[in-house]
N, C-alpha and C positions, 0 to 999 in steps of 0.2 A: 343766756337763754336756756332754761331748763328743757330737757328733752325726754320724751316718753317713747320707748321702743317696744315693738313686739317681735317675737321670734329672733332672738339676738344670739350671736356667737361671741362670747366674751373671752378675750385672750389676755391674761395677766402676764407680766414679765416673769419668765422662767417657769411658767406653768403650762399645762395642757389646756386647749380651748374647751370652754364649757358652753352648752346651749341652754338659753333661758327663754321662758315664755314671755315674760315682761321684765322691763328694766327701766328705771327712772334715773337720770343723771342730772346733777346740778350743773348749771351753766359754767361756773368757774372751773370745773374739772375737765371741760371739753377742750381739747387742743385743735382737732380737725375732724372732718367727716370724710369717709371714703365711700363714695356712691358708685354703684355698678354702672358700667358703660351702657347697658341696655336701657337705663332709665332715660326717658325723653324729658329733658329739662325744659325745653321750650314750652311744653304744655303745663308744666308745674309752676314755673316762675312767672310772677305777675308784677309788672312795674306799677308802683303806687306813687302818687304825688304826695309830698309831705303835707300833713294836716296842720292847719293854722289854728292855734289855740285862741279862743275868744278873749278879748281884752276884759280885764276886771274893772268895774267901775270904781274910781278912786274919789269921786266927788262926795263931799260930806264925811269923808273918813279921815281921821287924823293921820299924819305921816308917821311911818314906823319909827320906833326908837331903837332899832337893832334887836339883838338877841340877848341883851343883858339880863341881869337878875331882876330888873324891875326897880320900883322905888321903895326905899325904906325897908329895914329888916328888923323893925321893932326897936325897943329901947336898948341902950348899951348895958353892959354888965357892971359898969362902974369901975373898971380896972384901969 
């Protein structure tokens, strides 16, 4: 999950902390979040029920043939 942050203190390994106005972090680079104790999580966290995806109509549609290359690749080269 990508994250966009405002007023961030960035601390790199072996470097001094740097304050940034804006920072965007790609989700696969995030290991964990450290949130302040003063943050009231009960008001921020909302439980959601999982959404059910609607079923796709398969009537009148041919069954799938997998993800192959399709049929035929032209005439051979005669070798």
